[in-house]
C-alpha positions as CSV (number, residue, x, y, z in Angstrom):
1,M,0.0,0.0,0.0
2,A,1.2,3.6,-0.7
3,P,2.7,5.4,2.2
4,L,0.7,8.3,3.7
5,D,3.1,10.9,2.5
6,A,1.8,10.1,-1.0
7,S,-1.7,11.0,-0.1
8,P,-2.7,14.5,-1.4
9,F,-4.3,15.5,1.9
10,L,-0.8,15.9,3.4
11,T,0.5,18.2,0.7
12,K,1.2,21.9,0.7
13,T,-1.9,22.5,-1.4
14,T,-4.2,21.2,1.3
15,M,-2.2,23.1,3.9
16,K,-3.2,26.2,2.0
17,K,-6.8,25.0,2.0
18,A,-6.8,24.2,5.7
19,F,-5.1,27.5,6.6
20,P,-6.0,29.8,3.6
21,R,-4.9,33.0,5.3
22,S,-1.6,31.7,6.7
23,S,1.6,33.3,5.7
24,P,4.1,31.6,3.3
25,V,6.3,30.9,6.3
26,A,3.4,29.1,8.0
27,L,2.7,27.1,4.9
28,G,6.3,26.0,4.8
29,T,5.9,24.9,8.4
30,F,2.9,22.7,7.6
31,A,4.4,21.3,4.5
32,T,7.4,20.2,6.6
33,L,5.1,18.7,9.1
34,A,3.2,16.9,6.4
35,L,6.5,15.4,5.1
36,A,7.6,14.4,8.5
37,L,4.3,12.8,9.3
38,G,4.2,11.0,5.9
39,C,7.7,9.5,6.0
40,T,7.1,8.0,9.4
41,A,3.6,6.7,8.6
42,D,3.8,3.1,7.5
43,L,0.5,1.3,7.2
44,T,0.4,-2.0,9.0
45,D,-2.2,-4.6,9.7
46,P,-3.5,-5.0,13.3
47,N,-0.7,-7.3,14.1
48,G,1.9,-4.7,13.3
49,T,3.2,-6.3,10.0
50,A,4.1,-3.7,7.4
51,L,2.1,-3.9,4.2
52,P,3.9,-4.2,0.8
53,N,5.2,-0.9,-0.5
54,S,4.4,0.9,2.7
55,G,7.9,2.1,3.4
56,G,8.4,5.9,3.9
57,A,9.3,7.9,0.9
58,G,10.8,11.3,0.5
59,G,13.4,13.3,2.4
60,Q,14.3,13.2,6.0
61,P,11.9,15.0,8.3
62,G,13.1,18.3,9.6
63,S,12.5,20.3,12.7
64,V,9.0,21.8,12.6
65,A,8.1,25.1,14.2
66,G,4.7,26.7,14.7
67,T,4.2,30.2,13.7
68,A,4.8,32.8,16.4
69,G,2.5,35.7,16.8
70,S,4.2,38.6,18.5
71,G,1.4,41.1,17.7
72,G,4.0,43.4,16.4
73,M,4.5,44.9,19.9
74,T,7.3,44.6,22.3
75,P,6.0,44.8,25.9
76,G,6.9,48.0,27.5
77,P,7.1,48.9,31.2
78,V,3.6,48.9,32.5
79,Q,2.7,51.6,35.1
80,V,0.0,50.7,37.6
81,D,-1.8,52.5,40.3
82,E,-2.1,51.3,43.9
83,D,-5.0,49.0,43.0
84,G,-3.2,47.4,40.2
85,R,-4.9,49.1,37.3
86,I,-2.8,50.1,34.3
87,T,-2.4,53.9,34.0
88,N,-2.8,55.8,30.7
89,P,-2.7,52.8,28.4
90,P,-2.4,53.4,24.6
91,A,-5.2,52.4,22.3
92,F,-5.8,48.7,21.9
93,Q,-4.3,47.0,18.8
94,P,-5.2,43.4,18.0
95,P,-2.3,40.8,18.0
96,A,-1.3,39.2,14.7
97,G,-3.1,36.0,13.7
98,M,-1.3,32.9,14.5
99,V,-1.4,29.1,14.4
100,R,-0.9,27.0,17.6
101,R,0.0,23.4,18.1
102,L,-2.2,21.6,20.6
103,T,-0.6,21.6,24.0
104,R,0.1,18.3,25.7
105,S,-3.0,18.5,27.9
106,Q,-5.2,19.6,24.9
107,F,-3.9,16.7,22.8
108,R,-4.5,14.3,25.8
109,N,-8.0,15.6,26.4
110,A,-9.0,15.5,22.7
111,I,-7.9,11.9,22.3
112,R,-9.7,11.0,25.5
113,D,-12.9,12.7,24.4
114,I,-12.9,11.1,20.9
115,F,-11.6,7.6,21.6
116,G,-11.9,7.2,25.4
117,V,-8.2,6.3,25.6
118,A,-5.7,7.7,28.0
119,V,-2.5,9.1,26.4
120,D,0.8,9.4,28.2
121,V,1.7,12.9,27.1
122,T,5.1,12.7,28.9
123,K,6.2,10.8,25.8
124,L,5.4,13.8,23.5
125,D,7.5,16.9,22.9
126,S,7.3,19.3,25.8
127,D,5.3,22.5,25.8
128,I,7.3,25.7,26.2
129,G,6.7,28.7,28.4
130,Q,4.8,29.0,31.7
131,F,1.6,29.4,29.8
132,A,1.6,26.6,27.2
133,A,-1.1,28.2,25.1
134,I,1.3,31.1,24.5
135,G,4.3,28.9,23.7
136,A,2.1,26.8,21.4
137,A,2.4,29.5,18.7
138,A,6.2,29.2,18.7
139,V,6.9,25.6,19.8
140,E,9.1,23.3,17.7
141,T,8.1,19.8,17.0
142,S,11.2,17.6,16.6
143,P,11.4,14.8,14.1
144,R,11.2,12.3,17.0
145,G,8.2,14.3,18.3
146,V,6.4,13.8,15.0
147,E,6.9,10.0,15.4
148,Q,5.6,10.2,19.0
149,Y,2.4,12.0,17.9
150,Q,1.8,9.4,15.3
151,T,2.5,6.5,17.7
152,A,0.1,7.9,20.2
153,I,-2.6,8.4,17.6
154,E,-2.2,4.9,16.1
155,E,-2.3,3.3,19.6
156,A,-5.5,5.1,20.4
157,V,-7.2,4.2,17.1
158,N,-6.0,0.6,17.5
159,A,-7.4,0.4,21.0
160,V,-10.8,1.2,19.7
161,W,-10.6,-0.9,16.5
162,S,-9.6,-4.0,18.6
163,D,-13.0,-3.8,20.3
164,A,-15.9,-4.3,17.9
165,A,-18.5,-2.7,20.2
166,K,-16.4,0.4,20.8
167,R,-15.6,0.7,17.1
168,A,-19.3,0.4,16.2
169,Q,-20.2,3.1,18.7
170,L,-17.5,5.4,17.4
171,M,-18.4,5.0,13.7
172,G,-22.2,4.7,14.1
173,C,-22.3,2.2,11.3
174,T,-20.5,-0.9,9.9
175,P,-18.5,-0.3,6.7
176,S,-18.8,-2.9,3.9
177,D,-15.7,-4.2,2.1
178,T,-16.6,-2.1,-0.9
179,A,-14.1,0.7,-1.1
180,A,-15.4,4.0,0.2
181,D,-18.9,3.0,0.9
182,A,-21.7,5.3,2.3
183,C,-20.9,4.4,5.9
184,T,-17.2,5.2,5.5
185,R,-18.0,8.5,3.8
186,T,-20.5,9.6,6.4
187,Y,-18.1,8.6,9.2
188,I,-15.1,10.5,7.7
189,E,-17.2,13.6,7.2
190,T,-18.4,13.5,10.8
191,M,-15.1,12.6,12.4
192,G,-13.2,15.0,10.3
193,R,-15.5,17.9,11.3
194,R,-15.0,17.0,15.0
195,A,-11.3,16.5,14.9
196,W,-10.5,19.5,12.6
197,R,-13.1,21.8,14.2
198,R,-14.5,22.7,10.8
199,P,-16.2,20.9,7.9
200,V,-14.0,18.7,5.7
201,E,-13.8,20.2,2.2
202,A,-14.7,18.2,-0.9
203,E,-11.2,17.7,-2.1
204,E,-10.0,16.8,1.5
205,L,-12.9,14.3,1.7
206,D,-11.8,12.7,-1.6
207,D,-8.3,12.4,-0.3
208,L,-9.4,10.7,2.9
209,L,-11.7,8.4,1.0
210,G,-8.8,7.5,-1.2
211,V,-6.8,6.4,1.9
212,A,-9.8,4.3,3.1
213,A,-10.3,2.8,-0.4
214,T,-6.6,1.8,-0.8
215,A,-6.5,0.3,2.7
216,T,-9.8,-1.5,2.0
217,T,-8.4,-3.0,-1.2
218,E,-5.0,-4.0,0.2
219,L,-6.4,-5.5,3.4
220,G,-9.7,-6.7,2.1
221,S,-11.6,-5.0,4.9
222,G,-13.7,-1.9,5.0
223,V,-13.2,-1.8,8.7
224,E,-9.5,-1.5,8.1
225,G,-10.1,1.1,5.5
226,A,-11.9,3.2,8.1
227,R,-9.2,2.6,10.6
228,W,-6.5,4.1,8.3
229,A,-8.7,7.0,7.3
230,T,-9.1,7.7,11.0
231,V,-5.3,7.7,11.5
232,A,-5.0,10.0,8.5
233,I,-7.5,12.5,10.0
234,F,-5.6,12.7,13.3
235,I,-2.1,12.9,12.0
236,S,-3.1,15.8,9.8
237,P,-1.9,19.3,10.8
238,S,-5.6,20.2,10.7
239,F,-5.9,18.3,13.9
240,L,-2.5,19.0,15.5
241,Y,-2.6,22.7,14.9
242,R,-5.4,25.2,15.3
243,P,-5.4,28.4,13.3
244,E,-6.5,31.8,14.7
245,L,-6.0,33.8,11.5
246,G,-9.4,35.6,11.2
247,A,-11.4,36.9,8.3
248,A,-12.8,40.4,7.6
249,D,-16.2,41.0,9.1
250,A,-19.0,43.3,7.7
251,A,-17.1,46.3,9.0
252,G,-13.9,45.2,7.4
253,K,-12.2,44.3,10.7
254,L,-10.2,41.1,10.9
255,R,-11.9,38.7,13.4
256,L,-11.8,35.0,14.2
257,T,-14.1,33.0,12.0
258,G,-17.0,31.2,13.6
259,Y,-15.1,27.9,13.6
260,E,-11.9,29.5,14.9
261,A,-13.8,31.2,17.7
262,A,-15.5,27.9,18.6
263,S,-12.2,26.2,18.8
264,R,-10.6,28.9,20.8
265,L,-13.5,28.9,23.3
266,A,-13.5,25.1,23.7
267,F,-9.8,24.9,24.3
268,L,-9.9,27.8,26.8
269,I,-12.9,26.5,28.8
270,W,-12.8,22.7,28.3
271,N,-9.1,22.4,27.3
272,S,-10.4,20.1,24.5
273,L,-12.4,20.0,21.3
274,P,-15.6,21.8,20.6
275,D,-18.7,19.6,20.7
276,K,-21.3,19.3,18.0
277,Q,-23.5,22.1,19.4
278,L,-20.7,24.6,19.5
279,L,-19.7,23.7,15.9
280,E,-23.3,24.2,14.9
281,E,-23.4,27.6,16.6
282,A,-20.2,28.5,14.7
283,A,-21.8,27.5,11.4
284,S,-25.0,29.4,12.1
285,G,-23.2,32.6,13.0
286,A,-24.5,32.6,16.6
287,L,-21.0,33.1,18.0
288,S,-20.8,36.4,16.2
289,T,-23.6,38.0,18.2
290,P,-23.0,39.1,21.8
291,E,-26.1,37.2,23.0
292,G,-25.1,34.0,21.2
293,L,-21.5,34.2,22.4
294,R,-22.5,34.8,26.0
295,A,-24.9,31.9,25.9
296,A,-22.3,29.6,24.5
297,V,-19.7,30.5,27.1
298,N,-22.1,30.0,29.9
299,R,-23.1,26.6,28.5
300,L,-19.4,25.5,28.3
301,L,-18.7,26.7,31.8
302,D,-21.8,24.9,33.2
303,A,-21.3,21.6,31.3
304,S,-22.9,18.8,33.3
305,N,-19.8,16.7,33.1
306,G,-17.7,19.3,34.9
307,A,-15.6,20.1,31.9
308,G,-16.0,23.8,32.5
309,R,-13.8,23.5,35.6
310,E,-10.8,23.1,33.2
311,A,-11.1,26.9,32.5
312,I,-9.7,27.5,36.0
313,G,-8.1,24.2,36.8
314,E,-5.8,24.2,33.8
315,F,-5.0,27.9,34.3
316,S,-4.0,27.3,37.9
317,Q,-1.9,24.4,36.9
318,Q,0.1,26.5,34.5
319,Y,0.0,29.7,36.5
320,M,1.3,28.0,39.6
321,E,3.8,25.9,37.6
322,L,2.5,22.6,39.1
323,D,4.1,20.4,36.5
324,R,7.4,21.3,38.3
325,V,6.1,19.3,41.3
326,L,6.0,16.1,39.3
327,S,9.6,16.4,38.1
328,Q,11.5,17.7,41.1
329,P,13.4,15.1,43.2
330,K,14.0,15.4,46.9
331,D,16.7,14.0,49.1
332,S,15.3,10.5,50.0
333,G,17.3,10.4,53.2
334,I,15.5,13.5,54.5
335,Y,12.1,13.0,52.8
336,P,11.6,9.2,52.4
337,D,7.8,9.6,51.9
338,Y,8.2,12.0,49.0
339,D,6.9,9.8,46.2
340,A,4.7,9.9,43.1
341,A,1.5,9.6,45.1
342,L,2.4,12.5,47.3
343,Q,3.3,14.6,44.3
344,A,0.1,13.8,42.5
345,G,-1.8,14.7,45.7
346,M,0.0,18.1,45.8
347,V,-1.1,18.9,42.3
348,R,-4.7,17.8,42.8
349,D,-4.9,19.8,46.0
350,M,-3.9,23.0,44.3
351,R,-6.1,22.6,41.3
352,A,-9.1,21.5,43.5
353,T,-8.7,24.6,45.6
354,W,-8.8,27.0,42.6
355,E,-11.7,25.0,41.1
356,G,-13.6,24.9,44.4
357,V,-13.3,28.7,44.9
358,A,-14.7,29.3,41.4
359,F,-17.4,26.6,41.0
360,D,-18.3,25.2,44.3
361,D,-18.0,27.9,47.0
362,K,-18.3,30.7,44.5
363,V,-16.5,33.1,46.7
364,S,-14.0,35.9,46.0
365,A,-10.8,34.8,44.3
366,L,-8.9,36.6,47.0
367,T,-10.1,33.8,49.3
368,L,-7.4,31.7,47.6
369,F,-4.8,33.4,49.9
370,S,-6.7,32.7,53.2
371,T,-8.7,29.5,52.7
372,T,-8.2,26.6,55.1
373,K,-9.6,24.1,52.7
374,V,-7.4,21.3,51.4
375,T,-8.1,18.3,49.1
376,V,-6.0,15.3,50.2
377,N,-5.3,11.7,49.4
378,A,-3.7,9.4,52.0
379,E,-0.2,10.7,51.5
380,L,-1.0,14.4,51.6
381,A,-3.3,13.9,54.5
382,K,-0.4,12.5,56.5
383,L,1.8,15.5,55.5
384,Y,-0.9,18.0,56.5
385,G,-1.7,16.1,59.7
386,V,-5.4,15.4,58.9
387,D,-7.5,12.3,59.2
388,A,-6.7,9.9,56.4
389,T,-9.4,7.3,57.3
390,G,-10.7,5.7,54.1
391,L,-8.3,7.4,51.8
392,T,-5.9,5.8,49.4
393,S,-3.3,7.2,47.0
394,A,-6.1,7.5,44.4
395,T,-9.0,8.7,46.5
396,F,-9.4,12.3,47.7
397,K,-11.5,14.3,50.1
398,T,-11.8,18.0,50.8
399,V,-11.5,19.1,54.4
400,S,-11.0,22.3,56.3
401,L,-7.9,22.7,58.5
402,P,-8.5,24.1,62.0
403,A,-9.4,27.7,62.1
404,D,-6.1,28.6,63.9
405,S,-4.0,26.5,61.5
406,P,-0.7,28.0,60.5
407,R,-1.3,26.7,57.0
408,V,-3.7,29.0,55.0
409,G,-4.2,29.7,51.4
410,I,-2.5,28.5,48.2
411,L,1.0,29.8,49.3
412,S,1.0,27.4,52.3
413,K,0.1,24.4,50.2
414,A,2.7,21.7,49.7
415,G,2.3,22.0,45.9
416,F,3.6,25.5,46.0
417,L,6.2,25.1,48.7
418,S,7.8,21.9,47.4
419,Q,8.5,23.3,43.9
420,F,10.2,26.4,45.1
421,A,12.8,24.6,47.1
422,N,15.8,22.5,46.5
423,Q,16.4,18.8,47.3
424,K,17.1,19.5,50.9
425,E,15.5,22.7,52.0
426,G,13.0,25.4,51.1
427,S,14.1,28.6,49.4
428,P,12.7,31.9,50.7
429,T,14.2,33.6,47.7
430,L,12.6,31.4,45.1
431,R,9.3,31.5,46.9
432,G,9.4,35.3,47.2
433,K,10.5,35.8,43.7
434,F,7.5,33.9,42.3
435,I,5.1,35.7,44.6
436,R,6.5,39.2,43.7
437,E,6.7,38.6,39.9
438,W,3.8,36.3,39.2
439,M,1.3,37.0,41.9
440,M,2.0,40.7,42.5
441,C,3.1,41.6,38.9
442,K,6.2,43.4,40.1
443,T,9.6,43.2,38.6
444,V,12.7,41.6,40.1
445,P,15.8,42.6,38.2
446,P,18.3,39.9,37.3
447,P,21.3,39.4,39.6
448,P,24.5,41.3,38.7
449,E,27.0,39.4,36.7
450,G,29.5,37.4,38.8
451,V,27.4,37.4,41.9
452,A,27.3,34.0,43.8
453,L,23.8,32.6,43.6
454,V,24.2,29.7,46.0
455,L,24.4,30.1,49.8
456,P,27.2,28.4,51.6
457,D,26.5,25.1,53.2
458,I,25.5,24.9,56.8
459,D,28.5,24.5,59.1
460,P,27.6,21.5,61.4
461,N,29.7,23.1,64.2
462,S,27.9,26.4,64.0
463,P,24.3,25.8,62.9
464,T,22.3,28.7,61.5
465,T,18.8,29.2,60.1
466,K,18.2,30.0,56.4
467,R,17.2,33.6,57.5
468,Q,20.6,34.1,59.2
469,R,22.4,32.8,56.1
470,L,20.3,35.2,53.9
471,D,21.0,38.1,56.2
472,A,24.7,37.4,55.8
473,H,24.3,37.1,52.0
474,R,22.5,40.5,51.9
475,Q,25.5,42.2,53.5
476,S,26.9,42.4,49.9
477,P,25.6,45.6,48.3
478,A,25.3,43.7,45.0
479,C,22.9,41.3,46.6
480,A,20.9,43.5,48.9
481,G,18.7,45.3,46.4
482,C,17.2,42.2,44.7
483,H,16.9,40.1,47.9
484,A,15.1,43.0,49.6
485,L,12.4,42.6,46.9
486,M,12.0,38.8,47.3
487,D,13.1,37.5,50.7
488,P,10.5,39.4,52.9
489,L,7.8,37.6,50.9
490,G,9.4,34.2,51.2
491,L,10.6,34.3,54.8
492,P,7.0,34.0,56.2
493,L,6.9,30.6,54.6
494,E,10.0,29.3,56.4
495,N,7.9,27.3,58.8
496,F,7.5,24.9,55.9
497,D,10.3,22.7,54.6
498,A,11.3,21.5,51.1
499,V,8.1,19.4,50.8
500,G,5.8,21.7,52.6
501,R,5.8,20.0,55.9
502,Y,5.3,22.2,58.9
503,R,8.1,22.8,61.4
504,T,9.0,25.3,64.1
505,T,12.8,24.8,64.3
506,E,15.7,24.6,61.8
507,S,19.0,23.1,62.7
508,G,17.8,23.1,66.3
509,L,17.1,26.8,66.3
510,A,13.7,28.6,66.5
511,I,12.4,29.8,63.1
512,D,11.7,33.5,62.7
513,S,9.0,33.6,60.1
514,S,8.4,37.4,60.0
515,G,8.3,39.3,56.7
516,E,6.6,42.0,54.8
517,V,3.8,42.4,52.2
518,N,4.0,45.7,50.4
519,G,6.0,47.2,53.2
520,V,3.6,46.1,55.9
521,P,5.1,43.7,58.5
522,V,3.6,40.2,58.8
523,A,4.4,37.7,61.5
524,N,4.1,34.5,59.6
525,A,2.5,32.7,56.6
526,R,-1.0,33.0,58.1
527,A,-0.7,36.7,58.5
528,M,0.7,37.1,55.0
529,G,-2.2,35.1,53.5
530,E,-4.7,37.2,55.3
531,A,-3.0,40.4,54.2
532,M,-3.0,39.3,50.6
533,A,-6.7,38.4,50.8
534,Q,-7.5,42.0,51.5
535,N,-5.3,43.5,48.7
536,K,-7.1,44.6,45.5
537,S,-3.8,44.7,43.6
538,M,-3.4,40.9,44.1
539,A,-6.7,40.5,42.2
540,A,-5.6,42.9,39.5
541,C,-2.4,40.9,38.9
542,M,-4.5,37.7,38.7
543,V,-6.5,39.4,36.0
544,R,-3.4,40.3,34.1
545,R,-2.1,36.7,34.2
546,F,-5.5,35.2,33.2
547,H,-5.7,37.7,30.3
548,A,-2.4,36.6,28.9
549,Y,-3.4,32.9,29.3
550,A,-6.9,33.4,27.7
551,M,-5.7,35.6,24.9
552,G,-2.8,33.4,24.1
553,H,0.0,36.1,24.0
554,D,2.2,37.9,26.5
555,E,0.8,41.1,27.8
556,R,1.6,44.2,25.6
557,D,1.3,47.8,26.5
558,V,-1.6,48.1,24.0
559,D,-3.6,45.6,26.0
560,G,-3.9,48.0,28.9
561,T,-7.5,49.0,28.1
562,V,-8.6,45.4,27.8
563,V,-6.9,44.5,31.1
564,N,-8.5,47.4,32.9
565,D,-11.9,46.4,31.5
566,L,-11.4,42.9,33.0
567,I,-10.2,44.3,36.3
568,T,-13.3,46.5,36.6
569,S,-15.7,43.7,35.8
570,F,-13.8,41.3,38.1
571,E,-14.1,43.7,41.0
572,A,-17.8,44.3,40.2
573,S,-18.4,40.6,40.4
574,G,-16.9,40.3,43.8
575,Y,-13.8,38.7,42.3
576,Q,-15.6,35.7,41.0
577,L,-13.3,33.6,38.9
578,R,-16.1,32.1,36.8
579,D,-17.1,35.6,35.9
580,L,-13.6,36.5,34.9
581,V,-13.6,33.6,32.4
582,L,-16.9,34.9,31.0
583,A,-15.7,38.5,30.8
584,A,-12.5,37.5,29.0
585,A,-14.2,35.1,26.5
586,T,-16.9,37.6,25.6
587,H,-14.7,40.7,25.4
588,D,-14.3,42.1,21.9
589,A,-10.6,41.7,22.1
590,F,-10.9,37.9,22.4
591,S,-11.8,37.5,18.7
592,A,-9.9,40.4,17.2
593,V,-6.8,39.7,15.2
594,A,-4.4,41.6,12.9
595,P,-2.8,40.4,9.6
596,Q,0.3,38.3,9.9
597,P,3.4,40.3,9.3
């Protein structure tokens, strides 16, 4: 059978059809991806035996890069008032249209939602950037990564095709052994529309039917023909990449098309594909009206299967850099209980807290800094010192810590504390740097060249606390300025060690956990959390971070008016996170784009 790279649907011509407004650079990218996919796509029978003439043809796959969209603006120094609003922003300008590769979690969720199969995304090329949706416009797919995508797709398809009942449920009909019969045609049209988030065009359909017909003939099975057509659909760039290039509206302004808007909404709110109803709303033009758009966003957020929680859960996972938890080792001699189950519990606890504030308790987002609620499995319950009765590594419950607990808010959670630490001890500087830069939206300048970045080891003959060692470090004028911006925010968390376990002493000495929040002294982590929960500027910074995540590009100076709009509506809602998602997704800027440079 002919290799997939000989199929017309993987040529540059169909890349132009799939992404008609894409730049020549972007088209080159997709042509390269098509070649890379094709030359690693050998058709095999279900037992893994290569079919005759199925070897890859063409040149060697190269490195594949997505198109980056800078919006033509270099972020400038943003000036804010005491409440965190941006002062005197210039007029808004839309960012350039771009094309994004699916992130790891989007790929995983899409395959799950279509096939009901779990994908190990750690085997795929990594995302880049703290917000993967931003990095997705510039991420590179390595030749090995292309093979890994195809392997994951083939394994998912094979898992369904090996079960006749699952295959019949997916296809909705049983194909005959006649090449490209009516069942196969209808199935390809339906599956292609779902996977590609738009209708399959006539020539594309012919190409896919050609793949099915050839496989049917070679293997003597219409079922196998449909299997290979399915693989072809999902290895296409039309599945792996999502365009946000726009088209001119009635007023001549470039805006996302209905299908592009549906895709962007679904990946923001569900972190997965649009469903049939959203695609129909895209086709009808409902998403181009304020009423239709608002109704669609509300439906996605309130989905009965809880998928809308992803709008906040995935944001929190990326915002709080929770993937770092799963990859950071600890000294097993000091922390023998630090294992995969505990790490998974830490991530679940953080996500569940954000989701609970938004969708269950429906309270102010500032409560994130003062809440005593934790979601624990057996391992995390032990670390927090709460009752683990009935819990296992895979079962969770949400409980409230005692009202006078020293552990309050997301900054006292093990998921935050463990990642901003080294293998042996916590780091007030790393913790404080993240809080200042990412949660307060304030700048920390880089250290001067040549400055020692590592504190000296503890002298066993003269034990000291981390605070004392940092005090000595700050005696150097070159170090004092930067550390003065970070350490006062990290030191209140010194009662928690490198895995977030509570303690009162270090090296046999009492811990001094005092610090400062915006120049106001705080005694400990609890006082710091309570102070932050009363600070409007913390909410404003949260808006700025969510704006970048939702819009898919780094904040620019010309985004100031949009950010201020969202800050105003966020405050009016009582800082409801669900309302922030709704405001961002229905803002005019969400669907506005500019031509590619």
